Each structure stands twice: as C-alpha cells, then as structure tokens.
C-alpha positions as CSV (number, residue, x, y, z in Angstrom):
1,M,-20.5,-8.5,-3.8
2,T,-23.1,-9.2,-1.2
3,A,-22.6,-11.4,1.7
4,S,-24.9,-14.4,1.5
5,N,-27.0,-13.3,4.8
6,Q,-27.6,-10.3,3.0
7,Q,-26.9,-8.0,5.8
8,I,-23.6,-6.9,4.8
9,V,-22.5,-5.4,1.2
10,I,-19.1,-5.4,0.2
11,D,-18.2,-3.1,-2.8
12,E,-15.5,-5.3,-4.7
13,D,-14.9,-2.2,-6.8
14,E,-14.1,0.1,-4.1
15,L,-11.8,-2.4,-2.3
16,R,-10.1,-2.9,-5.9
17,A,-9.9,0.7,-6.2
18,H,-8.0,0.9,-2.6
19,V,-5.6,-1.8,-3.8
20,R,-4.9,0.2,-6.9
21,A,-4.4,3.6,-4.5
22,L,-2.2,1.6,-2.1
23,T,-0.1,0.2,-5.0
24,A,0.5,3.9,-6.2
25,A,1.3,5.1,-2.8
26,A,3.9,2.3,-2.4
27,E,5.5,3.4,-5.8
28,L,5.4,7.0,-4.9
29,L,6.8,6.6,-1.3
30,G,9.4,4.1,-3.1
31,S,10.5,7.0,-5.5
32,A,10.7,9.4,-2.5
33,A,12.9,6.8,-0.6
34,T,15.1,6.7,-3.6
35,T,15.4,10.5,-3.8
36,A,16.0,10.9,-0.1
37,A,19.0,8.0,-0.2
38,G,21.0,10.4,-2.5
39,G,21.4,13.2,0.2
40,V,22.8,16.6,-0.6
41,G,26.4,16.4,0.8
42,Q,28.4,19.2,2.6
43,S,29.5,21.3,-0.5
44,A,25.9,22.4,-0.7
45,F,26.0,24.5,2.2
46,G,29.5,26.0,1.7
47,A,32.8,26.1,3.4
48,M,31.5,27.6,6.7
49,C,28.2,25.8,7.1
50,G,29.1,22.6,5.2
51,P,30.8,21.1,8.2
52,L,27.9,21.7,10.5
53,L,25.0,21.5,8.6
54,G,26.0,18.6,6.3
55,P,25.9,16.0,8.6
56,A,22.8,16.8,10.4
57,V,21.1,16.9,6.9
58,D,22.6,13.5,6.0
59,A,21.2,12.1,9.1
60,L,17.5,13.3,8.4
61,A,18.1,12.2,4.9
62,D,18.9,8.8,6.4
63,A,16.0,8.8,8.7
64,S,13.6,9.9,6.0
65,E,14.7,7.1,3.6
66,S,14.4,4.6,6.2
67,T,11.0,5.7,7.1
68,L,9.9,6.3,3.6
69,A,11.2,2.6,2.8
70,A,9.4,1.3,5.6
71,A,6.2,3.0,4.4
72,T,6.5,1.6,1.0
73,T,7.1,-2.0,2.3
74,L,3.8,-1.5,4.7
75,A,1.7,0.0,1.7
76,D,2.9,-2.7,-0.5
77,A,2.0,-5.5,1.9
78,T,-1.4,-4.0,2.7
79,A,-2.3,-3.7,-1.2
80,T,-1.2,-7.4,-1.5
81,G,-3.2,-8.6,1.5
82,L,-6.0,-6.6,0.7
83,K,-6.1,-8.1,-2.9
84,G,-5.7,-11.6,-1.6
85,I,-8.9,-10.8,0.8
86,V,-10.8,-9.6,-2.0
87,D,-10.1,-12.5,-4.3
88,A,-10.8,-15.2,-1.5
89,F,-14.0,-13.6,-0.6
90,G,-15.0,-13.1,-4.2
91,A,-14.6,-16.9,-4.6
92,I,-16.3,-17.8,-1.5
93,E,-19.2,-15.7,-2.3
94,D,-19.5,-17.1,-5.8
95,G,-19.6,-20.8,-4.6
96,A,-22.4,-19.6,-1.9
97,V,-24.4,-18.2,-4.9
98,T,-23.9,-21.4,-6.9
99,S,-24.9,-23.5,-4.3
100,F,-27.9,-21.3,-3.4
101,R,-29.1,-21.6,-6.9
102,A,-28.8,-24.9,-6.8
103,I,-30.6,-25.5,-3.8
104,E,-33.2,-23.2,-5.3
105,G,-33.5,-25.1,-8.3
106,E,-34.4,-28.4,-6.4
107,L,-37.3,-26.7,-4.5
C-alpha cells in the first residue's frame, strides 16, 4: 500500500506478519499462564522446606499467572486492533485508487 499522497509507504505484508507474530505470542503467553496456574505444591520441597517455600512459590506462581494472562490479553487485543487498522487502511486506499483512476480516465 502507498498512501495517496505518495510520501508514506505502508508495507501491508509486514503489518500482517506482525499481526501473525502477535497472535502467536498471545497463544504462547496463554499456554505459559495455564502452566503457571498449576503451581507446584508444598510437597515438591519436602517436609522441612515445604511449609516455608511452598507458599512463597505459590505466590510467585499466582503473580506469574496473572502477569502472563494480562500479557496474553494485551497481545491478542493489539493483534486484533492492528488487523482492523490494516484492513481499514487497505479499503480506504483501494477506494482512493479507484477514484483517482476514474478521474484520470476522464482527463
């Protein structure tokens, strides 16, 4: 795509590749959030260390899951928004090109 004033070039393929990368990142982050939500439990640290380390690790897992879930939402929303922008710009640009060609044909 090239803006109608010919001074701004927007690479639609590059933007669509970025949408795909954001979508893939959202899927990866979502998977990591699901894994973090599982926790490890106190038994993973033995009888002596479990009561001390278990709650700390569980708190870290909860915070990690929350952060990863927020990052998933952000990446997904950014991908959706960028796709909408690219689609809208493409439609506007196609309309402008059609109009310019019609005007050019009348000259």
